[in-house]
N, C-alpha and C positions, 0 to 999 in steps of 0.2 A: 541595398535597401536597409536603412538603419531603423531599428525598433527601440524606442525609449519608453520609459514609464509615461503613462498618460499625463498631460499637463494639468488635468483636473485633480491629480493625486497629490496631496500635500507632501512636502519634502520629507517630513518625518513620519510618513505613513508606515514605512518599513523600518524596524529598529536595527537593521544590520549595521555592523561596524563600518564607519565611513572609510572609503578607499578600498575596502575588501571586495575582491572579485569572487562572489559566492556562487559557485556553479554546482552545489550539492543539495539543492532543495529536496531531492529524492530521499535523502537519508533522514533529515530532520526538518528542513525548511524553516521559515520564519513566520511568526504570527503577527499580523498587523496591529499597530498600536490601538486603533479603535476597538478591536476585539479584546485586547488585553485590558483595556479600560472597562469594558463591559463585564469581563470576568472579575475584575477587582471589586466591582460593585456587588456582585453576587457573594463574594467572600465576605465583604463587610456586612451584608444582610444576614449571612449565616452566623456571624459572630455576635451581631447585635441581640439576636434572640434565637439561640440554637435549637431549643425545643420547638418553637414555632416553625423554624426552617425545616428541620428533619421530620418532625411528626406530622405537621399539617400541610406544609407547602411543597415539600420536595416531590412527592409523587405526581401531583398535577403539573408541576413544572417539567418533570422528565417526560410526562405524556406529551406535552406540547412540543418539546424538543424532538422526541421520537417522530412525531407527526411531520415535522419539517424535514427531517432526514429521509423519512419514508417517501415523501413527495419527490424529493430530489433524486432518489435512486429508483423510483418506479416500483414501489412496494406498498403493501398494506402495513400500517403502523403496528397492528396487532402481531405481525410476523417478525418484528424487529425489536431487538433489545440492545442496550448499550454495554460495551465491554471497554477495557482500557486501551487495547491495541489489537491489531490483527493477529499477532502471535497468541494473545489470550483467547481470541475467538477460535483459532485453530485448535488450541489445547482444550477448550471447552467442549467442542464437538468430539474430538478424538478420545478424550478421557471419559465421555459419557457413553459412547457406543461400546458394545461388547463384540469382540472378535473371537474366532475360534482357530484352533490349529488347522492349517490347510487353507484358510482364507488368504486371498491375495489382495494387497493394498497397493494400488498403482500410483506412481509419482514420476515426475520427469527429473532429469538430471540438472534442471535449472531451478528447482524449488529452493526457496530461501532456507538457509541452513538451520535457523532456529525451528522452523516448522517441520523441516525434514527430520530433525532430532526428535520432535514430538511424535512423528509417525513411527520412527524407528523404536522409540520407547514403548509405545502401545503394542506394536507388532511383536517385539521381543517378549513382552509380558504375556501375550496371548498365544504365542507360538505361531503367529501368522507370518506370511512371507511378503516382504517388500519387493515389488517388481518395478524396475526403473526403465522408463522410456527415454531414449537418447534423442534430444532435439539439437541438431547441429547449429553452430554459430561460428562464423557467418552462415546465414540461411538464405536460400534463393526464393522461397515462396511460402506462403501461409499453409498451403496444402502439405508441405513437408512436415509441419508440426502436427496436423491432423493425422496423417499417416503414421507418424512416429508413436503417437499415443494409442491409436486404435489397433495397431499390430501387436500390442502387448496385452490386450484384453483377452481373457479366457473365461471359461464358465465358472471359475473360482473367484473372479474379481468382485470384491464386495464394495470397494470404495475407491474413487480416484481423487487424489489431492492435486490440484492444479493451480498455478498462478494465473491471474488475469493479465497483469503486466509483470514480467519477470524482473526480479531485483538486480541480478548480475548483468544481464545483457540488455535489459530495458525494452524487450520486444513485447508487443501486444499479441497474445495468443488468440487464435480464432475460436473463442469459446462457444459462440453460438452454434457452430458446426459440431464441435467436439461434444458439448453437453447434449445436443439433440441426439447424436449417435449413441452416446452412453445411456441416455434415458430410454431409448428404444430397446436396449439390451438389458435394462433393469439394473444398471450400475449407478449407485448413488455418487454424487459429486460434491466435494468440499472445495470451495474456491477461495484461494488466498488472494483477495482483492486489495491488498495493502495500498497499492499505488493508484487504483482505478478511480475512486470517487474524486471528482474535480479535475481529473486529467482527461478522461473520456466519458462520453455520455453513457448512462446506465439505465437499464430497464430490467430490474430483477425479475419481475413477473414474466416478462417475455423470455428472458434468458432461461429460466426454468431449472436452475441449479438447486440441488437439495439443500445445501448449506452454503452461505456466502458471508464472508467477513471482510470489512474494509475499514481503513483508517480515515478519520476526519481531520487528523492533525498533519496530514501531508499536503495534498493539493487543494483541499478545501481551506487550509490554513487556520483551522481551529487550534485552540491550545493543546499542548501535548496531553496524552492520556484520554483521548476521545476517539472512539471507534464503535462500530456496530456489528452485530451478528444477526443475519437473516436466516430463518429456518422455515421451510415449508410447513404448512399447518398440520399435515398428517404425520410429521416427524417430531413435533415439538414435545410430545410426551416422553421422548427418549432423552432429551437434552436438559442437563442441569448445570447450574453455574459452578465454577471451580470452587467457590466457597459456599458450602451448604449452610443456610441460615434459617431464619424464622419461616420463610415461605414454604418449606417442605411440608409442614403440618398445619398450615394456616387453614382456617375454616371459611375463608372468604369464598364467595361464589360470584362476585361482581365482575371478575375478569378471569382470563385463562390462567391455568396453573403455571404455564410458561412465563407469563408476565409477573405473576405473584412471586415466583422464586427468584427471578432476576431483578425484581424491583427493589429488593433490600438484601444486600450482602454484607451488612455491617456498616459502621460509621466510616464514610469515605468522603473525599473531596470531590463532589460532583460538578464543580464549577466549570471544568473543561467541557464536559458533556452538555451542560446547560448553555454553554456559549456557542455551540455549533450553529444554531439558527442565526445568530448574529454574524458568524463568519460567512455563512451562506449569503446573507443579505449584503454584507460589506463587499465581499469579493464579487458578488453578482452585479454590483453597481459600479465596479471599477472601470468598466468600459461600456460604451454604447453597444447595445446588442447583448448585454448580460453574460451569463455563463457560457452560452454557445460561442460568443465572440471571443471570450477569454481563452477557452480551451483551444479554439482554432488558432488564435494568435500564438499561443505557446507552442502548439504543434508545428506551425509554419516556421517559428524561430528555431525549433529543434532540427527541422529538416534543413534549413539554411546553414545552421551551425555545423551539422555533421559533414557537409561538403567542405567547409573550411578546414575542419580537423582531419578529414580523410586526405585532403590535398597535402596538409602539413606532414602527415605520417606516410604518404605515398602508398595508400591502400585503397582498394575499391570500396564502394558503399557496402556495409556488411549485411543489409537486409532490405527488402522492398519497402517503399513508402507506406504501404497499407499496414505494416506492422510497427509503425512508429506512433508514439503518443507525444510525451514531453520528456522522455529519457532516451539517450542514445549511448551505446557502448562501442568502444573501439579496441581491437586487439593491439597490444603493445609488444615491442621486443621483450624477450624473456628477461626476468630480473637477473642481475649478475650474481646475487647471493640470495639464499632463502633464509628468512628470519622467522623464528618461532614467534607468533603474535603474542603480545602481552595485553591484547584487547580483543573482544569478539568482533570488532569491526575491521579496521584496516591497519596494516603495518608495512608500508613500503617507503623506501628512501625517496623515491621520486615524488610521492605525495608531499613529504616534508619539504623537499627542495622547492616545489612549486609554491608552497605557502610561505616559506622563509625568504626566498629570493624574489618572488614575483607577487606576493600577496594574493595568490589564487588558491581558493579552497575547492578542491575537486577530488573525488575518490579514485584510488587505484585499487582494483579489486583482484585478489588472487583467484583466478578462475580459468579453466576448471580445476587446476591444482598448481601450486608453485612448481617451477618458476613462471608458468604461464600467468598472464595477468591482462586485465582490461582497464581502460580509462572510461569513466562514465560521466557524461554531462547531463545537466537538467536545464529546463527552460521554464522560468516563471516570470510573472509580470515585471519584476524588478531587474530582470536580465535584458541585455541588448547585444547586438552583434559585435560591437568593438571589444566586448569582454572575451568572446570566443576567438577573435583575432589575436588578442593578447595571449590567450592560452596557446594558440598555434605557434606564435613566435617563441614562447617559452619552451614548448616541446622541441622545437627545432634546435634551440640552443642546448638544451639539456641532453637530448638524445643524439645530437650531432649528425643530423641527416645531411 
């Protein structure tokens, strides 16, 4: 079954390089041209009359954008603020909270490195202990992930930092079950939902996590530097933006202190955040059936593609279907040599060969540690099955199976 972009989608809808097989939407993705055009108009408006834009227009525009995001993720707009990315959201919460010596901060061994670094930083500064839950990969059931987290909880656990969709392995953690169990034990949860919005359906009110941050510039396809932070109303007085600004001593009483502090953090380019509603509209109209149909189409493509790649690699499926969204990772043979990365992202010769010889952009991730590594594919609207078939053939040649 071949899946191609909808015939109703203009040829130049996606600005990706012609001929490039781009299978790494999960890292950065591509923003559709109609959304880029919308953003450009905002930038022009800002520069035509900057004082009008920043002083009089920006706050109500951000309010409207927040309301659209809140509706999409099943939350109250008053409980949500914009941040630049999920890493900023994680840092915002961790740098706001006070921990003490003896506190335990729970995390899994699949947490995104940047956010794990933030957790290590605040733990070391406070004398708290980082407790790591091991989630196996390949994994045979979602219950394994639940058990792995819960068996590391103690009476000293103050906070659990958990991915919704893990970056390295691409599995969707069963957060509904994990968060519910942690809530009953009085353990706060900080969810790194970098990949979740636009990949899987969200209802943050139902999920009940204490803190949740997610990117809008990944699967929603908004411009880069657009993300949100959701904080339960009874914890908002604890959370302050990374940049303390005018809101801290504002005399306003027309909105919450949470919204006032995050509403102005200095002069910044808010055009990406203001473009999120347009991205939601554009991507929601790309297929009959809207967002539900798009997310399911991408998921089914990912499920189909992983069979192709697993067959090429001669390995079994690494996880059950229920733990798949639009990302899939595959264990690869160990790297022949370990290279010290000169980038915080990827540094593997195989990734370079796939790009240089086959025009395929796909990440090779050193995990859990070199020389162990994973190949991770993404599925977005511009992807189709023949691209994964091309990747399978390239892997067969380069790895000489």
